[in-house]
Rosetta silent file (secondary structure, phi, psi, omega in degrees, C-alpha in Angstrom):
SEQUENCE: MTAAQRALQQHGVHFTEHEYRYEAHGGTAVSSRALGVDEHAVVKTLVMEDEGRQPLIVLMHGDREVSTKNLARQAGRRSVEPCDPAVAQRHTGYMVGGTSPFGTRKAMPVFVERSILDLASIYINGGRRGLLVRIDPQAIVRVLGATPVDVAVA
SCORE:     score description
SCORE:     0.000 S_00000001
   1 L     0.000  135.272 -177.897   84.973  117.245  100.076 S_00000001
   2 L   -84.660  166.903  176.804   88.531  117.958  101.192 S_00000001
   3 H   -60.953  -36.048  179.092   90.906  120.534   99.732 S_00000001
   4 H   -64.475  -45.597  179.819   92.907  117.642   98.235 S_00000001
   5 H   -63.776  -40.598  177.485   89.864  116.213   96.480 S_00000001
   6 H   -61.825  -43.490  179.914   88.931  119.661   95.154 S_00000001
   7 H   -62.702  -42.088  178.469   92.491  120.153   93.829 S_00000001
   8 H   -62.726  -44.295  178.372   92.408  116.752   92.109 S_00000001
   9 H   -61.679  -44.731 -178.611   89.053  117.556   90.511 S_00000001
  10 H   -60.242  -30.249 -179.540   90.230  120.991   89.374 S_00000001
  11 L   -96.154    8.494  176.542   93.182  119.353   87.604 S_00000001
  12 L    68.233   28.298 -179.972   91.044  116.651   86.017 S_00000001
  13 L   -88.269  122.699  175.932   92.674  113.817   87.962 S_00000001
  14 L   -73.789  132.522  176.955   90.537  110.688   88.158 S_00000001
  15 L  -145.067  155.751  172.149   90.503  109.270   91.686 S_00000001
  16 E  -120.425  144.949 -178.114   88.605  106.772   93.770 S_00000001
  17 E   -92.311  140.414  179.512   88.046  107.192   97.505 S_00000001
  18 E  -137.258  107.515 -179.141   89.075  104.503   99.991 S_00000001
  19 E   -94.963  149.287  176.784   88.119  104.966  103.624 S_00000001
  20 L  -148.718  167.135  179.533   89.557  103.029  106.544 S_00000001
  21 L   -82.164  112.541 -177.783   89.551  103.308  110.308 S_00000001
  22 L   -67.434  137.860  173.430   92.375  105.670  111.243 S_00000001
  23 L  -126.103  125.649  178.082   94.715  104.641  114.066 S_00000001
  24 L   -56.784  133.371  179.439   97.095  107.187  115.588 S_00000001
  25 L    63.733   14.534  179.575  100.688  106.229  114.801 S_00000001
  26 L   -80.971  -29.155  177.056   99.447  103.280  112.724 S_00000001
  27 H    63.067 -158.093 -175.644  100.858  104.657  109.499 S_00000001
  28 H   -72.106  -20.338  177.675  100.661  102.978  106.142 S_00000001
  29 H   -61.906  -42.296 -179.677  100.733   99.489  107.670 S_00000001
  30 H   -67.392  -48.796 -177.247   97.225  100.068  109.071 S_00000001
  31 H   -66.609  -40.215 -179.423   95.762  101.606  105.915 S_00000001
  32 H   -66.271  -39.703  178.237   97.288   99.016  103.567 S_00000001
  33 H   -65.714  -44.610 -178.378   96.027   96.162  105.736 S_00000001
  34 H   -63.496  -36.173 -177.582   92.550   97.693  106.056 S_00000001
  35 H   -92.815   -7.961  179.774   92.269   98.232  102.303 S_00000001
  36 L    68.440   37.111  178.891   93.945   94.967  101.342 S_00000001
  37 L  -121.788  158.342  178.642   96.619   96.640   99.213 S_00000001
  38 L   -64.352  129.580 -179.011  100.404   96.337   99.084 S_00000001
  39 H   -60.624  -25.636  178.857  102.013   98.810  101.496 S_00000001
  40 H   -64.207  -26.242 -179.716  104.552   99.633   98.767 S_00000001
  41 H   -91.807   -3.868  174.908  101.685  101.227   96.761 S_00000001
  42 E   -92.717  121.193 -173.671  100.536  103.341   99.716 S_00000001
  43 E  -104.016  126.545  177.872  102.409  106.632   99.502 S_00000001
  44 E   -94.299  145.398  179.524  103.106  108.697  102.586 S_00000001
  45 E  -104.039  112.675 -176.560  103.322  112.489  102.464 S_00000001
  46 E  -112.227  126.801  178.248  106.172  113.750  104.632 S_00000001
  47 E   -96.485  122.752 -179.235  106.668  117.430  105.393 S_00000001
  48 E  -120.555  172.373  172.896  110.315  118.321  105.905 S_00000001
  49 E  -140.023  150.891 -179.399  112.265  121.541  106.256 S_00000001
  50 E   -92.555 -173.219 -176.367  115.697  122.583  105.100 S_00000001
  51 L   -60.657  -24.767  178.326  118.460  124.431  106.950 S_00000001
  52 L   -94.367   14.160 -178.942  116.639  127.734  106.367 S_00000001
  53 L    64.302   22.670  176.604  113.405  126.302  107.821 S_00000001
  54 L   -85.044  129.558 -176.221  111.858  126.311  104.328 S_00000001
  55 E   -77.228  153.904  173.092  109.283  123.511  103.983 S_00000001
  56 E  -151.808  159.106 -179.695  109.264  120.816  101.342 S_00000001
  57 E  -114.757  138.924  171.758  107.274  117.650  100.768 S_00000001
  58 E  -125.145  133.894  179.399  108.666  114.216  100.012 S_00000001
  59 E  -105.587  126.076 -173.354  106.464  111.366   98.843 S_00000001
  60 E  -135.127  148.791  173.426  107.680  107.906   99.823 S_00000001
  61 E   -54.025  144.312  179.819  106.524  104.293   99.595 S_00000001
  62 L   -61.620  -28.370 -177.316  104.763  103.250  102.791 S_00000001
  63 L   -98.139   17.633  178.772  107.246  100.449  103.402 S_00000001
  64 L  -130.430  160.795  175.384  110.363  102.622  102.988 S_00000001
  65 E  -111.267  168.638 -179.705  112.044  105.427  104.910 S_00000001
  66 E  -102.977  130.762  169.396  113.681  108.608  103.595 S_00000001
  67 L   -82.661  105.496 -177.947  117.417  109.193  103.699 S_00000001
  68 H   -66.293  -29.876  177.864  117.388  112.871  104.682 S_00000001
  69 H   -64.489  -47.383  178.503  121.092  113.109  103.790 S_00000001
  70 H   -67.163  -37.312  178.394  120.418  111.911  100.228 S_00000001
  71 H   -62.602  -46.020  179.666  117.308  114.082   99.983 S_00000001
  72 H   -58.171  -46.309 -178.893  119.257  117.184  100.996 S_00000001
  73 H   -61.538  -48.115 -176.881  121.950  116.432   98.414 S_00000001
  74 H   -72.510  -23.894  179.717  119.473  115.744   95.593 S_00000001
  75 H   -91.644   -1.482  179.597  117.294  118.734   96.518 S_00000001
  76 L    72.716   31.305  178.822  120.285  121.093   96.604 S_00000001
  77 L  -113.255  159.092  175.421  119.979  121.796  100.327 S_00000001
  78 L   -75.087  -39.550  178.674  122.620  121.620  103.070 S_00000001
  79 L  -152.899  157.271  177.345  120.335  119.645  105.348 S_00000001
  80 E  -141.513  137.525  176.462  116.769  118.367  105.565 S_00000001
  81 E  -145.388  158.342  179.047  114.868  117.144  108.605 S_00000001
  82 E   -60.679  144.205  176.407  111.257  116.304  109.462 S_00000001
  83 L   -75.639  150.130  169.129  109.056  119.265  110.377 S_00000001
  84 L   -61.833  138.911 -177.537  107.504  119.564  113.796 S_00000001
  85 H   -53.300  -39.016 -179.566  103.865  118.348  113.422 S_00000001
  86 H   -67.470  -37.733  177.999  102.408  121.738  114.388 S_00000001
  87 H   -68.050  -43.076  178.510  104.615  123.503  111.830 S_00000001
  88 H   -58.791  -41.216  179.829  103.702  120.923  109.162 S_00000001
  89 H   -64.934  -39.338  178.082  100.016  121.571  109.861 S_00000001
  90 H   -63.628  -39.834 -179.208  100.506  125.333  109.465 S_00000001
  91 H   -69.887  -41.236 -171.824  102.246  124.833  106.103 S_00000001
  92 H   -95.959  -30.545 -173.044   99.785  122.297  104.685 S_00000001
  93 L    86.259    2.183 -179.163   96.479  123.032  106.403 S_00000001
  94 L  -112.481  147.150  174.106   96.187  119.308  107.161 S_00000001
  95 L   -73.847  145.526  175.215   96.373  117.434  110.450 S_00000001
  96 L   -57.588  135.315 -174.374   99.239  114.968  110.765 S_00000001
  97 L    96.056  -11.235  179.113   97.884  111.617  109.637 S_00000001
  98 L  -133.534   19.853 -175.809   95.703  113.373  107.081 S_00000001
  99 L   -79.372  125.656  175.259   98.341  115.246  105.082 S_00000001
 100 L  -114.207  149.106  174.561   97.957  115.249  101.312 S_00000001
 101 L   -78.360  -11.442 -179.203  100.383  116.871   98.881 S_00000001
 102 L   -94.873  137.383  176.038   97.357  118.152   96.938 S_00000001
 103 L    72.234   30.905  179.649   95.520  121.300   98.022 S_00000001
 104 L   -72.194  154.232 -179.888   98.078  122.458  100.574 S_00000001
 105 L   -63.019  -39.903 -176.496   97.673  125.860  102.180 S_00000001
 106 L  -119.192  136.955  175.686  101.162  126.911  101.062 S_00000001
 107 L   -71.415  130.946 -179.343  102.890  125.975   97.799 S_00000001
 108 L  -136.361  153.390  173.525  105.989  123.908   98.533 S_00000001
 109 L   -64.842  141.626 -179.410  108.506  122.018   96.429 S_00000001
 110 E  -120.222  133.026  176.460  107.521  118.352   96.121 S_00000001
 111 E  -118.807  139.303 -177.449  109.959  115.467   95.709 S_00000001
 112 E  -127.397  133.351  174.571  108.787  111.958   94.836 S_00000001
 113 E   -58.048  124.547 -172.359  110.693  108.696   95.164 S_00000001
 114 H   -51.994  -40.975 -175.937  111.343  107.812   91.517 S_00000001
 115 H   -67.803  -17.684  175.440  110.079  104.212   91.755 S_00000001
 116 H   -62.095  -35.906 -176.751  106.622  105.448   92.828 S_00000001
 117 H   -69.823  -14.366  179.232  106.167  106.754   89.284 S_00000001
 118 H   -86.632  -10.986 -178.022  106.609  103.214   87.917 S_00000001
 119 L   -75.694  151.610  179.092  103.565  101.855   89.757 S_00000001
 120 L   -67.526  -40.158  175.742  100.271  101.322   87.912 S_00000001
 121 L  -155.044  159.599  179.245   98.361  103.205   90.633 S_00000001
 122 E  -132.257  160.966  174.152   98.997  104.513   94.118 S_00000001
 123 E  -113.270  122.499 -176.778   97.015  105.206   97.271 S_00000001
 124 E  -135.815  155.228 -174.706   97.772  108.607   98.767 S_00000001
 125 E   -58.534  136.910 -178.145   96.143  110.654  101.505 S_00000001
 126 L   -95.560    9.988  174.394   92.946  112.359  100.412 S_00000001
 127 L   107.583    4.846  172.488   93.148  115.241  102.871 S_00000001
 128 L  -157.315  158.798  178.891   91.854  113.781  106.115 S_00000001
 129 L   -60.903  134.987  178.084   92.623  110.960  108.484 S_00000001
 130 L    84.567   13.342  179.937   91.156  107.667  107.328 S_00000001
 131 E  -135.265  118.071  171.108   90.881  108.609  103.653 S_00000001
 132 E  -112.936  150.991  172.807   93.160  107.525  100.833 S_00000001
 133 E  -117.370  140.678  177.609   92.596  108.238   97.164 S_00000001
 134 E   -96.247  124.337 -178.022   93.730  105.918   94.388 S_00000001
 135 E  -139.206  168.088  170.355   95.323  107.810   91.507 S_00000001
 136 L   -75.925  128.269 -177.116   97.719  107.390   88.600 S_00000001
 137 L   -62.485  -21.260  178.821  101.153  108.308   90.027 S_00000001
 138 H   -63.819  -20.488  177.646  101.901  110.454   86.962 S_00000001
 139 H   -62.835  -27.158  179.356   99.410  112.978   88.393 S_00000001
 140 H   -61.882  -42.698 -179.866  102.025  113.805   91.040 S_00000001
 141 H   -75.448  -44.649 -176.649  104.357  115.170   88.384 S_00000001
 142 H   -64.032  -46.467 -174.492  101.634  116.718   86.221 S_00000001
 143 H   -85.557  -41.741 -173.395   99.741  118.498   89.019 S_00000001
 144 H   -98.922  -11.307 -176.139  102.470  119.160   91.595 S_00000001
 145 L    65.203   31.068 -175.224  105.534  119.453   89.361 S_00000001
 146 L   -62.790  143.414  177.903  107.215  116.913   91.642 S_00000001
 147 E   -96.633  121.653  177.671  110.907  116.229   91.192 S_00000001
 148 E   -69.228  137.523  178.065  111.867  112.522   91.097 S_00000001
 149 E  -136.865  163.768  176.138  114.584  111.539   93.591 S_00000001
 150 L  -119.558   89.957 -173.505  116.269  108.345   94.767 S_00000001
 151 L  -132.764   12.206 -176.913  116.227  108.623   98.566 S_00000001
 152 E   -78.423  141.873  169.133  114.522  105.425   99.795 S_00000001
 153 E  -128.435  143.110 -176.365  116.035  103.169  102.437 S_00000001
 154 L   -70.293    0.000    0.000  114.473   99.840  103.396 S_00000001
């Protein structure tokens, strides 16, 4: 059991496990195709850092990108950029490709694309490569205290 799964259990979040064959740099296109689900419902966990090198997490639809300029503005930061993979791993305790916002090594602010919360269910990383968990998106706000933002670009 991964740290993410333990965190979900501890918070009473119902989840189902969905394994697929991980492909390096395959992203959500690979997992959504393997599981036969809409890529829009597969949520990627992106570790970013602000101008002071403070980490933060943004959760985004698999078929969308993040406007870092809009994220910085809405998060009250001067700038935001993706973390170096090794730094992201130190902050989260997860390998890139297996990063979950649940059960991270370090507590970080979490931002979620607002429209994710409107979905009936989402698939999000379960704490290791090749594992997604299906959950109610409201768990993101309840468990992580995530702040809804509007930062998606097609």
